[in-house]
PAMAR-272335 format. One record per residue (C-alpha): z, x, y. Coordinates in steps of 0.25 Angstrom, whole numbers, padded with zeros to 4 digits, always signed. Layout:
N
ZXY/...
This chain:
252
+0125+0282+0283/+0137+0274+0277/+0138+0259+0276/+0152+0254+0274/+0150+0239+0276/+0143+0228+0268/+0140+0222+0282/+0131+0234+0286/+0117+0229+0288/+0111+0239+0278/+0120+0232+0267/+0117+0218+0272/+0102+0222+0271/+0103+0227+0257/+0111+0214+0253/+0100+0205+0259/+0089+0212+0251/+0094+0205+0239/+0087+0193+0245/+0072+0192+0243/+0070+0187+0257/+0077+0199+0263/+0068+0208+0255/+0055+0201+0259/+0059+0201+0274/+0064+0216+0274/+0054+0222+0264/+0066+0229+0258/+0072+0229+0244/+0084+0235+0237/+0083+0246+0226/+0096+0249+0219/+0101+0259+0209/+0099+0274+0208/+0087+0274+0199/+0080+0263+0207/+0082+0270+0220/+0078+0283+0215/+0065+0277+0210/+0060+0272+0224/+0047+0280+0227/+0045+0287+0239/+0034+0278+0244/+0044+0266+0245/+0052+0265+0258/+0067+0265+0256/+0074+0259+0268/+0088+0265+0265/+0097+0268+0253/+0111+0263+0251/+0120+0271+0242/+0135+0274+0239/+0141+0287+0243/+0141+0293+0229/+0126+0291+0227/+0116+0302+0229/+0108+0298+0241/+0093+0296+0240/+0084+0302+0251/+0073+0296+0260/+0080+0285+0267/+0093+0282+0274/+0105+0280+0264/+0117+0272+0267/+0130+0275+0260/+0139+0264+0255/+0151+0262+0247/+0150+0257+0232/+0156+0244+0237/+0144+0241+0246/+0135+0246+0235/+0141+0236+0226/+0140+0225+0236/+0125+0227+0239/+0121+0231+0225/+0112+0221+0216/+0118+0227+0203/+0131+0226+0196/+0132+0241+0195/+0126+0247+0208/+0122+0262+0208/+0126+0264+0222/+0112+0266+0228/+0101+0257+0233/+0089+0257+0242/+0082+0247+0252/+0067+0249+0250/+0055+0244+0257/+0046+0235+0248/+0032+0241+0246/+0019+0233+0247/+0007+0236+0239/-0008+0233+0241/-0012+0223+0231/-0027+0226+0232/-0024+0241+0230/-0016+0238+0218/-0027+0229+0212/-0038+0238+0214/-0035+0247+0202/-0047+0249+0193/-0038+0246+0181/-0023+0242+0179/-0012+0232+0175/-0007+0222+0185/+0004+0212+0184/+0006+0198+0190/+0019+0192+0188/+0020+0177+0190/+0033+0172+0195/+0042+0182+0188/+0056+0178+0192/+0066+0186+0184/+0070+0199+0192/+0072+0207+0179/+0058+0202+0173/+0051+0206+0186/+0058+0220+0187/+0055+0223+0172/+0040+0219+0174/+0038+0228+0186/+0045+0239+0178/+0036+0237+0166/+0023+0235+0175/+0026+0249+0181/+0028+0255+0167/+0014+0250+0163/+0007+0254+0175/+0005+0240+0181/-0003+0242+0194/+0003+0230+0202/+0013+0219+0199/+0010+0205+0206/+0022+0196+0207/+0020+0182+0210/+0027+0173+0220/+0040+0167+0215/+0043+0179+0207/+0056+0187+0209/+0056+0197+0220/+0052+0211+0216/+0061+0217+0226/+0074+0209+0221/+0085+0219+0217/+0084+0214+0202/+0069+0216+0201/+0069+0230+0208/+0080+0234+0199/+0073+0229+0186/+0060+0237+0190/+0068+0250+0189/+0060+0256+0200/+0047+0251+0196/+0047+0242+0208/+0042+0254+0216/+0032+0259+0206/+0022+0247+0205/+0015+0238+0215/+0022+0225+0216/+0017+0213+0223/+0026+0201+0224/+0025+0186+0229/+0011+0186+0225/+0002+0174+0222/-0001+0175+0208/-0014+0167+0210/-0018+0177+0221/-0015+0189+0212/-0023+0183+0201/-0035+0182+0211/-0033+0196+0215/-0033+0200+0200/-0046+0193+0198/-0052+0200+0211/-0049+0213+0205/-0054+0210+0191/-0040+0211+0185/-0039+0203+0172/-0026+0195+0171/-0018+0192+0159/-0007+0182+0159/+0005+0183+0150/+0007+0169+0144/+0013+0163+0132/+0001+0153+0131/-0009+0164+0130/-0018+0165+0117/-0020+0180+0119/-0009+0191+0116/-0007+0203+0125/-0007+0212+0114/-0021+0207+0110/-0027+0208+0125/-0037+0217+0130/-0032+0220+0145/-0042+0223+0156/-0041+0236+0163/-0036+0228+0175/-0026+0218+0170/-0015+0209+0176/-0004+0204+0168/+0002+0191+0172/+0017+0188+0169/+0023+0174+0172/+0036+0168+0175/+0047+0170+0165/+0048+0155+0161/+0035+0149+0167/+0025+0160+0164/+0013+0162+0173/+0008+0151+0183/-0003+0142+0178/-0013+0147+0189/-0011+0161+0186/-0011+0159+0171/-0025+0152+0172/-0030+0163+0181/-0027+0174+0171/-0039+0180+0164/-0030+0180+0151/-0017+0175+0145/-0010+0183+0135/+0003+0183+0128/+0012+0192+0121/+0012+0192+0105/+0026+0189+0100/+0031+0188+0085/+0042+0178+0087/+0043+0163+0092/+0047+0168+0106/+0038+0161+0116/+0039+0171+0127/+0045+0184+0132/+0052+0188+0145/+0042+0190+0156/+0045+0205+0158/+0044+0208+0143/+0031+0200+0142/+0026+0208+0154/+0030+0221+0148/+0023+0218+0135/+0010+0214+0142/+0010+0226+0151/+0012+0235+0139/+0000+0229+0132/-0009+0229+0144/-0006+0242+0149/-0010+0249+0136/-0024+0244+0138/-0026+0248+0153/-0029+0262+0157/-0023+0265+0171/
C-alpha cells in the first residue's frame, strides 16, 4: 500500500511517536535504519513497516510505501536509510529475571543522556547482563536516539524503565544480589573487588552520581583506578569498565 501525503494517519502517528507521552499511551516506538530493522527478533511484534520504493521489503507485517521526501520528513536522522518499523514495546517479568542462580544485573540511577543510555544497554548485552533497571527521571529507553544508540541491543536484554531505585534495591536484597555502587568517593577499586556470583552494579547520573538513599543502601562502593588527575569518567565508559571487570569473575 502506498502513502502519498504527510497528512496520512500513519505518517502522523510516526511523527507523534517522537514524543514520550505518545509512546507511553500507545505502547509503540519507532525503529529506523536497515540494520536496526533487520535485527528485530521474531518474538517482538511489528505493527507495520514504512519504506521508500527502492527498498527491499521485509516480511511479517504490513508495509507502507512512501517517497523519499516523506521518509526525510519523518526520519529522526540526517541521512535516512529509507526504512523504519513501528514496534510494540515488550514487557518482562522482574521476578522471573531476578530468580537466576547467578548473574550480573545493572541499576541505572537517573541516566539522562540518550547516547549514554544506549551505549550502556549495548555494553550490558555484550557482557551478558541479565536485566537493566532504569530509574525514574532517566531518559526514555524507547526514544529514537536511545534505540539507535543500542544498535539492536534494545531487543536482546530485559529492560525495566521508570523503576523506583529504592524498590529495586529492596528486590536485590530479597534475592540475595550483592550491590556495588560506582562512586568517586569509594575507597575500593573495581579492579581489586571480588564480585559475588549474583552482582548488581549501580551507575549514577552523569553529573550528580548516585542518589544518597541508593548509595547508602549499597553493599559496597567501588571506583575505577585512574592514572591521571581526571576525577571522573563518562557514565557509559565507567559502566563499561565495571562490567568488564565484574563479568570476568561471574560464571554464567
